C-alpha positions as protocol buffer text, in pm:
chain_id: "A"
residue {
  index: 1
  type: MET
  ca { x: 3067 y: -4931 z: -2846 }
}
residue {
  index: 2
  type: SER
  ca { x: 3322 y: -4655 z: -2896 }
}
residue {
  index: 3
  type: GLN
  ca { x: 3282 y: -4312 z: -2742 }
}
residue {
  index: 4
  type: ARG
  ca { x: 3059 y: -4083 z: -2949 }
}
residue {
  index: 5
  type: LEU
  ca { x: 3231 y: -3750 z: -3024 }
}
residue {
  index: 6
  type: THR
  ca { x: 3070 y: -3446 z: -3182 }
}
residue {
  index: 7
  type: THR
  ca { x: 3229 y: -3123 z: -3301 }
}
residue {
  index: 8
  type: ILE
  ca { x: 3043 y: -2803 z: -3216 }
}
residue {
  index: 9
  type: ASP
  ca { x: 3124 y: -2513 z: -3452 }
}
residue {
  index: 10
  type: ILE
  ca { x: 3077 y: -2175 z: -3283 }
}
residue {
  index: 11
  type: SER
  ca { x: 3094 y: -1873 z: -3512 }
}
residue {
  index: 12
  type: LYS
  ca { x: 2868 y: -1599 z: -3380 }
}
residue {
  index: 13
  type: GLU
  ca { x: 2846 y: -1245 z: -3517 }
}
residue {
  index: 14
  type: ASN
  ca { x: 2960 y: -1097 z: -3184 }
}
residue {
  index: 15
  type: LEU
  ca { x: 3279 y: -1304 z: -3168 }
}
residue {
  index: 16
  type: LYS
  ca { x: 3506 y: -1038 z: -3315 }
}
residue {
  index: 17
  type: PHE
  ca { x: 3747 y: -760 z: -3229 }
}
residue {
  index: 18
  type: SER
  ca { x: 3871 y: -453 z: -3409 }
}
residue {
  index: 19
  type: GLY
  ca { x: 4240 y: -384 z: -3387 }
}
residue {
  index: 20
  type: ALA
  ca { x: 4512 y: -165 z: -3533 }
}
residue {
  index: 21
  type: HIS
  ca { x: 4838 y: -339 z: -3619 }
}
residue {
  index: 22
  type: PHE
  ca { x: 5122 y: -385 z: -3865 }
}
residue {
  index: 23
  type: THR
  ca { x: 5265 y: -718 z: -3972 }
}
residue {
  index: 24
  type: ILE
  ca { x: 5643 y: -750 z: -3956 }
}
residue {
  index: 25
  type: PHE
  ca { x: 5802 y: -938 z: -4247 }
}
residue {
  index: 26
  type: SER
  ca { x: 6170 y: -899 z: -4158 }
}
residue {
  index: 27
  type: ALA
  ca { x: 6409 y: -678 z: -3963 }
}
residue {
  index: 28
  type: THR
  ca { x: 6367 y: -407 z: -4227 }
}
residue {
  index: 29
  type: ASN
  ca { x: 6022 y: -465 z: -4380 }
}
residue {
  index: 30
  type: ARG
  ca { x: 5677 y: -418 z: -4228 }
}
residue {
  index: 31
  type: GLU
  ca { x: 5328 y: -320 z: -4331 }
}
residue {
  index: 32
  type: ARG
  ca { x: 5195 y: 28 z: -4276 }
}
residue {
  index: 33
  type: LEU
  ca { x: 4978 y: 76 z: -3971 }
}
residue {
  index: 34
  type: HIS
  ca { x: 4621 y: -29 z: -4049 }
}
residue {
  index: 35
  type: GLY
  ca { x: 4330 y: -211 z: -3891 }
}
residue {
  index: 36
  type: HIS
  ca { x: 4095 y: -506 z: -3929 }
}
residue {
  index: 37
  type: ASN
  ca { x: 3768 y: -631 z: -3794 }
}
residue {
  index: 38
  type: PHE
  ca { x: 3892 y: -974 z: -3688 }
}
residue {
  index: 39
  type: LYS
  ca { x: 3639 y: -1259 z: -3668 }
}
residue {
  index: 40
  type: VAL
  ca { x: 3684 y: -1547 z: -3424 }
}
residue {
  index: 41
  type: ARG
  ca { x: 3540 y: -1899 z: -3437 }
}
residue {
  index: 42
  type: ALA
  ca { x: 3582 y: -2216 z: -3236 }
}
residue {
  index: 43
  type: LYS
  ca { x: 3541 y: -2583 z: -3321 }
}
residue {
  index: 44
  type: VAL
  ca { x: 3517 y: -2788 z: -3003 }
}
residue {
  index: 45
  type: THR
  ca { x: 3508 y: -3169 z: -3008 }
}
residue {
  index: 46
  type: ALA
  ca { x: 3376 y: -3357 z: -2705 }
}
residue {
  index: 47
  type: PRO
  ca { x: 3171 y: -3664 z: -2615 }
}
residue {
  index: 48
  type: VAL
  ca { x: 2793 y: -3636 z: -2614 }
}
residue {
  index: 49
  type: ASP
  ca { x: 2659 y: -3686 z: -2260 }
}
residue {
  index: 50
  type: ASN
  ca { x: 2342 y: -3865 z: -2147 }
}
residue {
  index: 51
  type: ASN
  ca { x: 2150 y: -3540 z: -2197 }
}
residue {
  index: 52
  type: GLY
  ca { x: 2239 y: -3533 z: -2568 }
}
residue {
  index: 53
  type: MET
  ca { x: 2486 y: -3243 z: -2535 }
}
residue {
  index: 54
  type: CYS
  ca { x: 2862 y: -3205 z: -2532 }
}
residue {
  index: 55
  type: PHE
  ca { x: 2871 y: -2909 z: -2292 }
}
residue {
  index: 56
  type: ASN
  ca { x: 2698 y: -2578 z: -2225 }
}
residue {
  index: 57
  type: TYR
  ca { x: 2774 y: -2375 z: -2541 }
}
residue {
  index: 58
  type: GLN
  ca { x: 2718 y: -2052 z: -2348 }
}
residue {
  index: 59
  type: GLU
  ca { x: 3035 y: -2125 z: -2149 }
}
residue {
  index: 60
  type: ILE
  ca { x: 3248 y: -2126 z: -2464 }
}
residue {
  index: 61
  type: LYS
  ca { x: 3075 y: -1825 z: -2618 }
}
residue {
  index: 62
  type: SER
  ca { x: 3105 y: -1614 z: -2303 }
}
residue {
  index: 63
  type: ARG
  ca { x: 3474 y: -1702 z: -2264 }
}
residue {
  index: 64
  type: LEU
  ca { x: 3546 y: -1615 z: -2628 }
}
residue {
  index: 65
  type: ARG
  ca { x: 3345 y: -1293 z: -2603 }
}
residue {
  index: 66
  type: ALA
  ca { x: 3546 y: -1184 z: -2298 }
}
residue {
  index: 67
  type: ILE
  ca { x: 3876 y: -1244 z: -2479 }
}
residue {
  index: 68
  type: CYS
  ca { x: 3753 y: -1057 z: -2787 }
}
residue {
  index: 69
  type: ASN
  ca { x: 3629 y: -766 z: -2574 }
}
residue {
  index: 70
  type: ALA
  ca { x: 3971 y: -741 z: -2407 }
}
residue {
  index: 71
  type: LEU
  ca { x: 4133 y: -695 z: -2752 }
}
residue {
  index: 72
  type: ASP
  ca { x: 3868 y: -474 z: -2909 }
}
residue {
  index: 73
  type: GLU
  ca { x: 3960 y: -125 z: -3031 }
}
residue {
  index: 74
  type: TYR
  ca { x: 4325 y: -129 z: -2929 }
}
residue {
  index: 75
  type: MET
  ca { x: 4657 y: -86 z: -3102 }
}
residue {
  index: 76
  type: LEU
  ca { x: 4797 y: -441 z: -3085 }
}
residue {
  index: 77
  type: LEU
  ca { x: 5173 y: -490 z: -3048 }
}
residue {
  index: 78
  type: PRO
  ca { x: 5376 y: -813 z: -3034 }
}
residue {
  index: 79
  type: ALA
  ca { x: 5588 y: -825 z: -2719 }
}
residue {
  index: 80
  type: ASN
  ca { x: 5797 y: -1116 z: -2849 }
}
residue {
  index: 81
  type: SER
  ca { x: 5902 y: -978 z: -3187 }
}
residue {
  index: 82
  type: PRO
  ca { x: 6280 y: -989 z: -3234 }
}
residue {
  index: 83
  type: HIS
  ca { x: 6246 y: -682 z: -3459 }
}
residue {
  index: 84
  type: LEU
  ca { x: 6072 y: -443 z: -3219 }
}
residue {
  index: 85
  type: ASN
  ca { x: 6192 y: -261 z: -2913 }
}
residue {
  index: 86
  type: ILE
  ca { x: 5888 y: -164 z: -2704 }
}
residue {
  index: 87
  type: GLU
  ca { x: 5933 y: 67 z: -2407 }
}
residue {
  index: 88
  type: GLN
  ca { x: 5670 y: 241 z: -2200 }
}
residue {
  index: 89
  type: GLN
  ca { x: 5750 y: 609 z: -2147 }
}
residue {
  index: 90
  type: GLY
  ca { x: 5491 y: 761 z: -1917 }
}
residue {
  index: 91
  type: THR
  ca { x: 5155 y: 758 z: -2095 }
}
residue {
  index: 92
  type: GLN
  ca { x: 5299 y: 630 z: -2424 }
}
residue {
  index: 93
  type: TYR
  ca { x: 5468 y: 328 z: -2573 }
}
residue {
  index: 94
  type: LYS
  ca { x: 5776 y: 406 z: -2778 }
}
residue {
  index: 95
  type: VAL
  ca { x: 5823 y: 140 z: -3043 }
}
residue {
  index: 96
  type: ILE
  ca { x: 6145 y: 117 z: -3243 }
}
residue {
  index: 97
  type: PHE
  ca { x: 6150 y: -72 z: -3572 }
}
residue {
  index: 98
  type: ASN
  ca { x: 6446 y: -47 z: -3810 }
}
residue {
  index: 99
  type: ASP
  ca { x: 6567 y: 277 z: -3644 }
}
residue {
  index: 100
  type: GLU
  ca { x: 6218 y: 430 z: -3682 }
}
residue {
  index: 101
  type: ALA
  ca { x: 6036 y: 549 z: -3368 }
}
residue {
  index: 102
  type: MET
  ca { x: 5659 y: 519 z: -3335 }
}
residue {
  index: 103
  type: PHE
  ca { x: 5456 y: 638 z: -3037 }
}
residue {
  index: 104
  type: PHE
  ca { x: 5124 y: 495 z: -2918 }
}
residue {
  index: 105
  type: ILE
  ca { x: 4897 y: 601 z: -2631 }
}
residue {
  index: 106
  type: ALA
  ca { x: 4955 y: 340 z: -2358 }
}
residue {
  index: 107
  type: LYS
  ca { x: 4593 y: 315 z: -2241 }
}
residue {
  index: 108
  type: GLU
  ca { x: 4485 y: 248 z: -2602 }
}
residue {
  index: 109
  type: THR
  ca { x: 4753 y: -14 z: -2668 }
}
residue {
  index: 110
  type: LYS
  ca { x: 4779 y: -384 z: -2579 }
}
residue {
  index: 111
  type: VAL
  ca { x: 5123 y: -543 z: -2579 }
}
residue {
  index: 112
  type: LEU
  ca { x: 5050 y: -912 z: -2630 }
}
residue {
  index: 113
  type: ASP
  ca { x: 5260 y: -1220 z: -2560 }
}
residue {
  index: 114
  type: ILE
  ca { x: 5296 y: -1300 z: -2932 }
}
residue {
  index: 115
  type: ARG
  ca { x: 5571 y: -1276 z: -3198 }
}
residue {
  index: 116
  type: ASN
  ca { x: 5378 y: -1089 z: -3467 }
}
residue {
  index: 117
  type: THR
  ca { x: 5030 y: -942 z: -3511 }
}
residue {
  index: 118
  type: THR
  ca { x: 4907 y: -1205 z: -3757 }
}
residue {
  index: 119
  type: VAL
  ca { x: 4598 y: -1427 z: -3764 }
}
residue {
  index: 120
  type: GLU
  ca { x: 4826 y: -1723 z: -3686 }
}
residue {
  index: 121
  type: GLU
  ca { x: 4951 y: -1561 z: -3367 }
}
residue {
  index: 122
  type: PHE
  ca { x: 4610 y: -1421 z: -3268 }
}
residue {
  index: 123
  type: SER
  ca { x: 4453 y: -1768 z: -3302 }
}
residue {
  index: 124
  type: TYR
  ca { x: 4720 y: -1920 z: -3076 }
}
residue {
  index: 125
  type: TYR
  ca { x: 4689 y: -1631 z: -2826 }
}
residue {
  index: 126
  type: ILE
  ca { x: 4312 y: -1676 z: -2799 }
}
residue {
  index: 127
  type: LEU
  ca { x: 4341 y: -2055 z: -2777 }
}
residue {
  index: 128
  type: ASP
  ca { x: 4599 y: -2024 z: -2499 }
}
residue {
  index: 129
  type: LYS
  ca { x: 4377 y: -1781 z: -2304 }
}
residue {
  index: 130
  type: LEU
  ca { x: 4078 y: -2010 z: -2353 }
}
residue {
  index: 131
  type: VAL
  ca { x: 4228 y: -2340 z: -2242 }
}
residue {
  index: 132
  type: ASN
  ca { x: 4451 y: -2209 z: -1965 }
}
residue {
  index: 133
  type: THR
  ca { x: 4188 y: -2006 z: -1777 }
}
residue {
  index: 134
  type: ASP
  ca { x: 4040 y: -2291 z: -1575 }
}
residue {
  index: 135
  type: ASN
  ca { x: 3959 y: -2663 z: -1595 }
}
residue {
  index: 136
  type: PHE
  ca { x: 3638 y: -2629 z: -1801 }
}
residue {
  index: 137
  type: PHE
  ca { x: 3776 y: -2821 z: -2099 }
}
residue {
  index: 138
  type: VAL
  ca { x: 3924 y: -3104 z: -1891 }
}
residue {
  index: 139
  type: GLU
  ca { x: 3611 y: -3131 z: -1673 }
}
residue {
  index: 140
  type: ASN
  ca { x: 3391 y: -3156 z: -1984 }
}
residue {
  index: 141
  type: ASP
  ca { x: 3612 y: -3419 z: -2150 }
}
residue {
  index: 142
  type: VAL
  ca { x: 3684 y: -3190 z: -2445 }
}
residue {
  index: 143
  type: ALA
  ca { x: 3902 y: -3385 z: -2685 }
}
residue {
  index: 144
  type: HIS
  ca { x: 4000 y: -3111 z: -2929 }
}
residue {
  index: 145
  type: ILE
  ca { x: 3966 y: -2735 z: -2984 }
}
residue {
  index: 146
  type: ALA
  ca { x: 4045 y: -2533 z: -3295 }
}
residue {
  index: 147
  type: ILE
  ca { x: 4038 y: -2153 z: -3276 }
}
residue {
  index: 148
  type: GLY
  ca { x: 4026 y: -1961 z: -3602 }
}
residue {
  index: 149
  type: VAL
  ca { x: 4087 y: -1589 z: -3652 }
}
residue {
  index: 150
  type: SER
  ca { x: 4008 y: -1411 z: -3978 }
}
residue {
  index: 151
  type: SER
  ca { x: 4127 y: -1071 z: -4096 }
}
residue {
  index: 152
  type: GLY
  ca { x: 3898 y: -1083 z: -4399 }
}
residue {
  index: 153
  type: ASP
  ca { x: 3669 y: -1311 z: -4594 }
}
residue {
  index: 154
  type: GLY
  ca { x: 3829 y: -1639 z: -4692 }
}
residue {
  index: 155
  type: GLN
  ca { x: 4149 y: -1597 z: -4488 }
}
residue {
  index: 156
  type: TRP
  ca { x: 4176 y: -1775 z: -4152 }
}
residue {
  index: 157
  type: GLY
  ca { x: 4458 y: -1871 z: -3920 }
}
residue {
  index: 158
  type: THR
  ca { x: 4373 y: -2165 z: -3695 }
}
residue {
  index: 159
  type: SER
  ca { x: 4547 y: -2305 z: -3386 }
}
residue {
  index: 160
  type: GLU
  ca { x: 4457 y: -2636 z: -3227 }
}
residue {
  index: 161
  type: TRP
  ca { x: 4470 y: -2802 z: -2885 }
}
residue {
  index: 162
  type: THR
  ca { x: 4421 y: -3171 z: -2811 }
}
residue {
  index: 163
  type: ASN
  ca { x: 4354 y: -3305 z: -2463 }
}
residue {
  index: 164
  type: GLU
  ca { x: 4603 y: -3588 z: -2420 }
}
């Protein structure tokens, strides 16, 4: 008999973060500064064990909650954008885009290891934080994870990881 896999879909009300950002379209075009209440969900596929469960769902939810809490209520900046120059100057970040200077309070800003502040990049960022924290996913024989991030109803960016 083949291995029995089940996908657990985790989309709780408290898996969210609020963030200010602007999407960069090109070297000369960006959105105005604005914010979203981003929703996060996970679909985790793993074998069902002898107890009739894939894994302890609380482990996934608590990990996702911690990542969301670390992003919540910050100005979010992409460290890897080729179109931004980000420099910390004392208690502020000075951000240059297309010869325009913007200043953000450093303690209220997160500079993330992403290329743009989009749902695509946020989903990959969260997925990377989730699977590279410890060996939980390998130890629980997780076969596949999909992390989705939404900036509004009906619009999700999803990144996926497969245990090979």
